[in-house]
Wavefront OBJ file of the C-alpha trace (Angstrom):
o trace
v 2.672 -37.165 -8.876
v -0.904 -36.340 -9.851
v -2.066 -35.096 -13.237
v -3.833 -31.754 -12.820
v -5.764 -30.039 -15.626
v -6.449 -26.314 -15.237
v -9.217 -24.565 -17.178
v -8.125 -21.089 -18.272
v -4.933 -19.072 -17.878
v -6.303 -16.301 -15.691
v -4.167 -14.927 -12.881
v -5.766 -17.055 -10.159
v -5.509 -20.213 -12.242
v -1.821 -19.581 -12.998
v -1.119 -18.849 -9.329
v -2.602 -22.250 -8.466
v -0.725 -23.943 -11.314
v 2.684 -22.630 -10.205
v 2.144 -23.738 -6.609
v 0.897 -27.182 -7.656
v 3.853 -27.707 -9.993
v 6.297 -26.899 -7.186
v 4.485 -29.462 -5.040
v 5.486 -32.114 -7.576
v 2.346 -32.420 -9.686
v 2.156 -32.513 -13.469
v 0.101 -29.459 -14.394
v -1.377 -28.537 -17.782
v -3.364 -25.365 -18.513
v -6.011 -25.196 -21.264
v -6.860 -21.667 -22.387
v -9.462 -20.976 -25.085
v -7.847 -17.685 -26.205
v -4.346 -17.188 -27.556
v -2.807 -15.613 -24.457
v -2.725 -15.695 -20.678
v -3.836 -13.231 -18.011
v -7.619 -13.182 -18.257
v -8.779 -9.575 -17.827
v -5.236 -8.265 -17.268
v -4.589 -7.200 -20.847
v -2.521 -4.640 -22.707
v -3.466 -2.757 -25.878
v -0.580 -1.588 -28.056
v -0.460 0.620 -31.134
v 2.041 3.015 -32.707
v 4.471 2.689 -29.817
v 1.809 3.376 -27.170
v 0.861 0.814 -24.527
v -2.201 0.754 -22.273
v -3.328 -1.411 -19.348
v -6.950 -2.315 -20.120
v -7.449 -4.234 -16.869
v -6.342 -3.262 -13.364
v -4.153 -0.152 -13.342
v -2.738 -0.521 -9.832
v -2.055 -3.267 -7.298
v -2.928 -3.440 -3.614
v -1.616 -6.096 -1.207
v 1.566 -6.918 -3.185
v 2.423 -9.349 -0.372
v 0.141 -11.869 -2.120
v 2.491 -12.043 -5.098
v 5.622 -11.775 -3.012
v 4.440 -14.906 -1.218
v 3.684 -16.632 -4.527
v 7.186 -16.040 -5.860
v 8.906 -16.994 -2.609
v 6.886 -20.223 -2.366
v 7.475 -21.206 -6.010
v 11.208 -20.524 -6.293
v 14.254 -18.771 -4.974
v 13.678 -15.592 -7.011
v 11.635 -12.955 -5.174
v 9.001 -10.936 -7.006
v 11.183 -7.818 -7.122
v 13.821 -9.731 -9.087
v 11.461 -10.180 -12.038
v 9.330 -7.009 -11.947
v 9.885 -3.490 -10.668
v 7.261 -2.492 -8.111
v 6.766 1.249 -7.673
v 4.798 2.657 -4.755
v 2.565 5.366 -6.183
v 2.717 8.642 -4.260
v 0.406 10.478 -4.083
v -1.814 7.437 -4.259
v -4.590 9.418 -5.931
v -5.967 12.853 -6.703
v -9.686 13.532 -6.354
v -11.734 16.184 -8.169
v -15.178 16.755 -6.654
v -18.191 18.276 -8.357
v -18.043 21.491 -6.325
v -14.577 22.224 -7.689
v -12.549 21.225 -4.635
v -9.742 18.730 -5.033
v -7.316 16.817 -2.869
v -4.287 14.596 -3.381
v -3.903 11.777 -0.875
v -0.507 10.383 0.174
v 0.229 6.693 -0.096
v -0.080 4.410 2.934
v -0.295 7.211 5.497
v -3.445 7.552 7.569
v -2.101 10.696 9.253
v -1.159 12.182 5.885
v -4.576 11.443 4.431
v -6.319 12.999 7.432
v -4.185 16.143 7.170
v -4.761 16.442 3.407
v -8.533 16.113 3.749
v -8.618 18.551 6.648
v -6.788 21.180 4.608
v -8.719 20.648 1.354
v -12.255 20.013 2.611
v -12.354 22.026 5.817
v -12.191 21.549 9.557
v -13.522 18.213 10.756
v -13.460 16.441 7.378
v -10.116 14.784 7.914
v -10.981 13.794 11.456
v -14.236 12.152 10.349
v -12.409 10.197 7.630
v -9.692 9.194 10.081
v -12.266 7.934 12.587
v -13.941 6.017 9.776
v -10.622 4.357 8.898
v -10.205 3.227 12.504
v -13.594 1.518 12.332
v -12.711 0.078 8.916
v -9.541 -1.371 10.393
v -11.589 -3.142 13.048
v -13.737 -4.674 10.297
v -10.551 -5.731 8.495
v -9.039 -7.312 11.614
v -12.235 -9.239 12.342
v -12.569 -10.771 8.884
v -9.140 -10.795 7.222
v -8.352 -14.428 7.934
v -11.735 -16.154 7.443
v -12.569 -13.984 4.440
v -9.240 -13.935 2.588
v -6.785 -16.479 3.967
v -8.927 -19.536 4.635
v -11.127 -21.696 2.411
v -14.826 -20.975 2.652
v -15.995 -23.661 5.046
v -19.556 -24.991 5.438
v -19.915 -22.824 8.551
v -19.248 -19.687 6.489
v -22.321 -18.193 8.183
v -19.895 -16.526 10.589
v -19.238 -14.114 7.713
v -22.913 -13.179 7.542
v -22.433 -10.897 10.543
v -21.314 -7.454 9.449
v -18.062 -6.731 11.319
v -18.136 -2.952 10.807
v -18.645 -1.179 14.193
v -21.125 1.401 12.983
v -21.691 4.584 15.020
v -25.199 4.999 16.502
v -27.218 7.532 14.534
v -30.249 9.228 16.098
v -33.035 10.138 13.719
v -36.668 10.935 14.548
v -36.489 9.443 18.029
v -34.884 6.295 16.635
v -31.310 5.129 16.960
v -29.960 3.410 13.871
v -26.604 2.131 12.692
v -25.253 2.186 9.167
v -25.742 -1.123 7.389
v -24.536 -0.067 3.931
v -21.732 2.080 2.534
v -24.269 4.643 1.432
v -25.525 4.984 5.010
v -21.949 5.348 6.272
v -21.513 8.236 3.846
v -24.713 9.929 4.936
v -24.661 9.294 8.690
v -20.983 9.034 9.649
v -19.011 11.033 7.085
v -21.660 13.777 6.715
v -19.968 15.464 3.762
v -20.919 14.753 0.130
v -17.258 14.871 -0.878
v -16.216 12.329 1.745
v -19.176 10.193 0.702
v -18.021 10.469 -2.918
v -14.542 9.378 -1.867
v -16.024 6.328 -0.162
v -18.367 5.491 -3.046
v -15.546 5.917 -5.566
v -13.547 3.148 -3.890
v -16.583 0.860 -4.050
v -17.343 1.619 -7.700
v -13.730 0.953 -8.660
v -14.121 -2.570 -7.245
v -17.500 -3.128 -8.920
v -19.393 -2.799 -5.648
v -22.731 -0.952 -5.325
v -22.495 1.473 -2.363
v -26.275 1.486 -2.070
v -26.494 -2.216 -1.265
v -22.946 -3.152 -0.201
v -22.657 -4.041 3.490
v -20.895 -1.589 5.753
v -17.991 -4.052 5.849
v -17.051 -2.812 2.359
v -15.282 -0.087 4.341
v -12.278 -2.431 4.124
v -11.816 -1.428 0.460
v -10.518 2.102 1.118
v -8.802 0.827 4.257
v -6.669 -1.625 2.260
v -5.449 1.172 0.013
v -4.665 3.542 2.858
v -3.040 0.874 5.032
v -1.035 -1.154 2.528
v -0.541 1.354 -0.265
v -1.044 1.224 -4.007
v 1.623 -0.088 -6.331
v 2.416 0.084 -10.026
v 4.467 -2.429 -12.001
v 7.007 -0.761 -14.277
v 6.202 -1.568 -17.884
v 2.490 -1.882 -17.100
v 0.422 -4.221 -14.939
v 0.537 -6.823 -17.688
v 4.162 -7.351 -16.615
v 2.932 -8.878 -13.351
v 0.942 -11.625 -15.076
v 3.795 -12.089 -17.550
v 6.038 -12.815 -14.570
v 3.498 -15.295 -13.145
v 3.271 -17.004 -16.542
v 7.074 -17.201 -16.791
v 7.256 -18.690 -13.304
v 4.743 -21.365 -14.372
v 6.810 -22.195 -17.453
v 9.970 -22.405 -15.343
v 8.188 -24.897 -13.097
v 7.266 -27.048 -16.134
v 3.587 -26.119 -16.317
v 2.304 -26.950 -19.807
v 0.191 -24.330 -21.594
v -2.230 -25.123 -24.410
v -3.644 -21.988 -26.048
v -6.611 -22.017 -28.416
v -7.873 -25.014 -26.449
v -11.508 -24.502 -25.469
v -12.843 -26.787 -22.759
v -16.371 -28.024 -23.472
v -16.807 -30.491 -20.642
v -15.433 -31.885 -17.383
v -15.222 -35.653 -17.405
v -16.516 -37.612 -14.448
v -15.553 -41.177 -13.490
v -16.473 -43.126 -10.384
v -18.030 -40.013 -8.843
v -15.071 -37.639 -9.233
v -13.559 -35.321 -11.826
v -11.426 -37.310 -14.256
v -10.375 -34.915 -16.998
v -11.512 -32.558 -19.721
v -13.145 -32.669 -23.125
v -11.992 -30.062 -25.647
v -13.893 -28.444 -28.503
v -11.908 -30.419 -31.091
v -13.075 -33.667 -29.528
v -9.827 -34.404 -27.715
v -10.014 -35.934 -24.248
v -7.546 -35.012 -21.488
v -7.278 -37.405 -18.574
v -6.527 -35.924 -15.159
v -6.644 -36.870 -11.507
v -7.774 -33.369 -10.483
v -9.374 -30.455 -12.362
v -9.092 -26.772 -11.468
v -11.908 -24.799 -13.048
v -13.265 -21.291 -13.158
v -16.446 -19.496 -12.098
v -19.370 -21.682 -11.009
v -21.700 -20.074 -13.546
v -19.362 -21.382 -16.294
v -18.818 -24.767 -14.683
v -22.570 -25.380 -14.759
v -22.254 -25.750 -18.530
v -19.193 -27.979 -18.281
v -20.668 -30.431 -15.764
v -24.309 -30.820 -16.849
v -26.724 -32.732 -14.671
v -24.845 -32.190 -11.421
v -25.250 -29.510 -8.769
v -21.756 -28.348 -7.866
v -22.906 -26.052 -5.074
v -25.935 -25.800 -2.857
v -28.368 -23.063 -3.817
v -27.221 -20.734 -1.041
v -23.600 -20.960 -2.208
v -24.091 -19.890 -5.812
v -24.322 -16.294 -6.933
v -26.992 -15.322 -9.443
v -25.904 -15.149 -13.064
v -23.083 -12.667 -13.489
v -24.977 -10.305 -15.778
v -27.794 -9.934 -13.271
v -25.600 -8.820 -10.396
v -22.304 -7.235 -11.421
v -21.209 -4.319 -13.566
v -18.484 -4.121 -16.176
v -16.046 -1.451 -17.307
v -15.538 0.875 -20.238
v -11.887 1.718 -20.861
v -10.753 4.530 -23.143
v -7.110 4.412 -24.247
v -5.852 7.865 -25.246
v -2.709 8.442 -27.288
v -1.704 12.042 -26.560
v 0.724 14.433 -28.214
v 2.781 16.448 -25.760
v 4.896 15.408 -22.808
v 3.527 14.309 -19.445
v 3.893 17.157 -16.949
v 6.552 16.342 -14.296
v 4.181 16.829 -11.335
v 1.363 14.706 -12.793
v -0.348 12.349 -10.340
v -0.525 8.710 -11.469
v -4.254 8.280 -10.709
v -6.943 10.955 -10.663
v -10.616 10.343 -9.894
v -13.122 12.776 -11.402
v -16.527 12.404 -9.762
v -19.703 12.600 -11.803
v -22.287 15.307 -11.107
v -25.011 12.804 -10.181
v -23.333 10.291 -7.905
v -26.612 9.143 -6.387
v -27.948 8.486 -9.890
v -24.737 6.698 -10.808
v -25.352 4.159 -8.081
v -28.508 3.166 -9.945
v -26.421 1.641 -12.722
v -26.367 -1.617 -10.803
v -30.085 -1.954 -11.400
v -29.584 -1.288 -15.113
v -30.895 2.255 -14.875
v -30.061 5.036 -17.313
v -26.378 5.954 -17.177
v -25.623 9.460 -15.868
v -22.299 11.150 -16.514
v -19.844 8.707 -14.947
v -17.172 8.914 -12.315
v -13.945 8.483 -14.297
v -10.619 7.093 -13.086
v -7.623 8.480 -14.981
v -4.306 6.611 -15.024
v -1.268 8.559 -16.279
v 1.745 6.335 -15.508
v 5.192 7.877 -15.734
v 6.509 4.947 -17.753
v 8.653 5.307 -20.881
v 7.748 1.729 -21.846
v 4.166 2.845 -22.571
v 4.870 5.779 -24.911
v 6.833 6.100 -28.157
v 8.989 8.965 -26.850
v 9.121 11.750 -24.273
v 6.951 14.010 -26.461
v 3.895 11.761 -26.118
v 1.814 10.282 -23.311
v -0.463 7.275 -22.885
v -3.535 7.779 -20.681
v -6.223 5.295 -19.626
v -9.752 6.332 -18.603
v -11.948 3.796 -16.788
v -15.618 3.932 -15.769
v -17.765 1.336 -14.032
v -20.849 0.627 -16.143
v -23.803 -1.759 -16.353
v -23.407 -4.810 -18.545
v -25.585 -7.632 -19.753
v -29.348 -7.295 -19.738
v -30.721 -3.888 -20.709
v -27.411 -2.417 -21.914
v -26.251 -3.164 -25.442
v -22.667 -1.985 -25.706
v -22.572 -3.234 -29.286
v -25.386 -0.913 -30.424
v -24.341 1.716 -33.010
v -23.225 5.003 -31.490
v -23.569 3.941 -27.846
v -19.894 3.366 -27.170
v -18.557 6.479 -28.894
v -21.136 8.704 -27.186
v -20.234 7.314 -23.785
v -16.518 7.623 -24.519
v -17.112 11.286 -25.397
v -18.635 11.811 -21.959
v -15.657 10.125 -20.314
v -13.216 12.326 -22.221
v -15.228 15.419 -21.244
v -14.988 14.417 -17.572
v -11.256 13.756 -17.888
v -10.869 17.209 -19.401
v -11.549 18.636 -15.948
v -8.286 17.061 -14.791
v -6.153 17.368 -17.951
v -6.194 20.892 -19.443
v -6.353 20.941 -23.245
v -7.056 17.213 -23.374
v -9.140 17.176 -26.569
v -6.513 19.115 -28.520
v -3.819 16.615 -27.448
v -5.624 13.450 -28.589
v -3.971 11.718 -31.544
v -6.371 8.788 -31.448
v -8.344 6.692 -28.986
v -9.323 3.072 -28.556
v -12.470 2.165 -26.591
v -12.919 -1.144 -24.786
v -16.308 -2.221 -23.414
v -17.896 -5.202 -21.638
v -18.112 -6.784 -25.104
v -14.312 -7.009 -25.157
v -14.259 -8.327 -21.579
v -16.671 -11.113 -22.456
v -14.622 -12.047 -25.505
v -11.355 -12.105 -23.551
v -12.494 -13.712 -20.298
v -15.729 -15.519 -21.120
v -17.544 -13.707 -18.299
v -21.242 -13.479 -19.136
v -22.069 -9.994 -20.386
v -18.516 -8.832 -19.704
v -19.101 -8.616 -15.963
v -16.160 -7.992 -13.636
v -16.129 -9.879 -10.309
v -16.033 -7.829 -7.094
v -14.122 -8.950 -4.006
v -15.960 -10.985 -1.403
v -17.393 -9.042 1.535
v -18.668 -10.099 4.929
v -22.076 -9.283 6.302
v -24.203 -8.931 3.174
v -26.640 -10.958 1.114
v -24.926 -12.363 -1.957
v -21.533 -10.767 -1.208
v -19.578 -14.013 -0.851
v -18.286 -16.017 -3.797
v -18.688 -19.799 -3.945
v -16.078 -21.947 -2.261
v -12.949 -23.206 -4.025
v -14.050 -26.824 -3.580
v -17.180 -28.216 -5.198
v -19.622 -31.063 -4.624
v -17.767 -33.076 -7.274
v -14.634 -34.570 -5.678
v -11.495 -33.631 -7.545
v -12.984 -30.424 -9.013
v -11.862 -27.061 -7.614
v -12.265 -23.449 -8.734
v -9.821 -20.543 -8.761
v -10.072 -16.970 -9.978
v -12.194 -13.891 -9.415
v -15.573 -15.650 -9.534
v -14.588 -17.985 -6.692
v -13.684 -17.333 -3.059
v -12.365 -14.763 -2.119
v -13.490 -12.840 -5.207
v -12.248 -10.395 -7.803
v -9.176 -8.219 -8.089
v -5.522 -9.082 -8.655
v -4.724 -9.678 -4.995
v -7.855 -11.736 -4.369
v -7.248 -13.849 -7.488
v -3.758 -14.645 -6.214
v -5.240 -15.659 -2.874
v -7.686 -18.008 -4.602
v -4.785 -19.773 -6.295
v -3.077 -20.261 -2.952
v -6.240 -21.688 -1.375
v -6.865 -24.114 -4.230
v -3.284 -25.363 -4.138
v -3.543 -25.862 -0.383
v -6.780 -27.830 -0.658
v -5.325 -30.103 -3.345
v -1.921 -30.657 -1.724
v -2.976 -30.891 1.923
v -6.518 -32.137 1.542
v -9.912 -30.992 2.803
v -8.594 -30.177 6.276
v -6.381 -27.397 4.886
v -6.939 -24.248 6.969
v -5.007 -21.651 4.995
v -1.466 -20.356 5.251
v -0.252 -19.643 8.740
l 1 2 3 4 5 6 7 8 9 10 11 12 13 14 15 16 17 18 19 20 21 22 23 24 25 26 27 28 29 30 31 32 33 34 35 36 37 38 39 40 41 42 43 44 45 46 47 48 49 50 51 52 53 54 55 56 57 58 59 60 61 62 63 64 65 66 67 68 69 70 71 72 73 74 75 76 77 78 79 80 81 82 83 84 85 86 87 88 89 90 91 92 93 94 95 96 97 98 99 100 101 102 103 104 105 106 107 108 109 110 111 112 113 114 115 116 117 118 119 120 121 122 123 124 125 126 127 128 129 130 131 132 133 134 135 136 137 138 139 140 141 142 143 144 145 146 147 148 149 150 151 152 153 154 155 156 157 158 159 160 161 162 163 164 165 166 167 168 169 170 171 172 173 174 175 176 177 178 179 180 181 182 183 184 185 186 187 188 189 190 191 192 193 194 195 196 197 198 199 200 201 202 203 204 205 206 207 208 209 210 211 212 213 214 215 216 217 218 219 220 221 222 223 224 225 226 227 228 229 230 231 232 233 234 235 236 237 238 239 240 241 242 243 244 245 246 247 248 249 250 251 252 253 254 255 256 257 258 259 260 261 262 263 264 265 266 267 268 269 270 271 272 273 274 275 276 277 278 279 280 281 282 283 284 285 286 287 288 289 290 291 292 293 294 295 296 297 298 299 300 301 302 303 304 305 306 307 308 309 310 311 312 313 314 315 316 317 318 319 320 321 322 323 324 325 326 327 328 329 330 331 332 333 334 335 336 337 338 339 340 341 342 343 344 345 346 347 348 349 350 351 352 353 354 355 356 357 358 359 360 361 362 363 364 365 366 367 368 369 370 371 372 373 374 375 376 377 378 379 380 381 382 383 384 385 386 387 388 389 390 391 392 393 394 395 396 397 398 399 400 401 402 403 404 405 406 407 408 409 410 411 412 413 414 415 416 417 418 419 420 421 422 423 424 425 426 427 428 429 430 431 432 433 434 435 436 437 438 439 440 441 442 443 444 445 446 447 448 449 450 451 452 453 454 455 456 457 458 459 460 461 462 463 464 465 466 467 468 469 470 471 472 473 474 475 476 477 478 479 480 481 482 483 484 485 486 487 488 489 490 491 492 493 494 495 496 497 498 499 500
């Protein structure tokens, strides 16, 4: 039985901890804050509850596998999963709107055809077929296997782009933005595509065409809500860890990784305490650099630039509303901003236009004081870090006003219904997760420069990384996959090739 020390109680770290404990290891988690879950948080006040992290789940099979592999209780015995249908409603700038059914390619095609006009649904359906091919080509090496030294196979973009003739030249889309312009050929379909990318923290202007797998995953596998709020999912993972005798130490900030005889040997905490361990599971490589000074944990090509230079964050507005939720209300609505092309510039720290806003209105009595009130969450992808001071006076409230104005297009009489609001910014994300600038990690993608996250193993034997800043990247499902990969590498050794 090995002693394993885990840095942080994020979802990926807990997923690894539960699997390692079941394998017979003694696992202890050291979390600098007072709770678990990383970015999957809940804000509560006056009987209202709000998810301030992910609002929906894709690929629930990741967590079904976790619960099956760590005990006899399946996931559905500890949380209630609800398939959201329609999966989403979309309001475009020209006034058209469409609601898309959950996990039905044919239904989505028919809905788009009726709402956007002849040919629109067919073009989106053809796009999804190509996206599926990209998914099939990369699913295993990108998501289910460790990132091996020959990861260069993922440098080839797997998306089978359609030839596009322009000025006597034949070109193929290399980015999501080019797919929107050359293959979808409708600004509303392009907005639909870009909206999926923005929701994952991916820049459509630079993302490889393989990012087409993001909308494909939603259409193919559906979107799911956890009754009681998404925080209930990480609560269940935490409980499973406790049941498997994982020790949790909250308020325990790790200041260093100990090294002995050329391998990781434990942790040093901010209070001066030393924790001995045979193996250490850490977090993002940009944070580990400060915990293991004087040693290169990854080769230069494997490490992403600093988080604040590459990735955006999120602003979340929690709205406590008077008045009952209408019975036919869609769980998620996306309201597109009037300057979507300008919005893509936010990744280069440009001036923020009116944002695309995602509205979550869960039909969940656990999140409201009574049937005469409603809790609503607005989310926008925003720049963070350099050039954007979310702590500056007036900046946050002014931006929140713009988000509420956009949401008013989808919720009639919204302003008159607001009892109060709470605004969360990248400043809160940085405080809660430690991510530099409050950045949110995107999922890994094949075929682009800088779109892969560093591997789960490091150059220091005995030191591994789990969570959104490591392979295979950000998002609830991807974090769960990282925990599975780390556990496999520790239990089975460096020849581990992923779950079969």
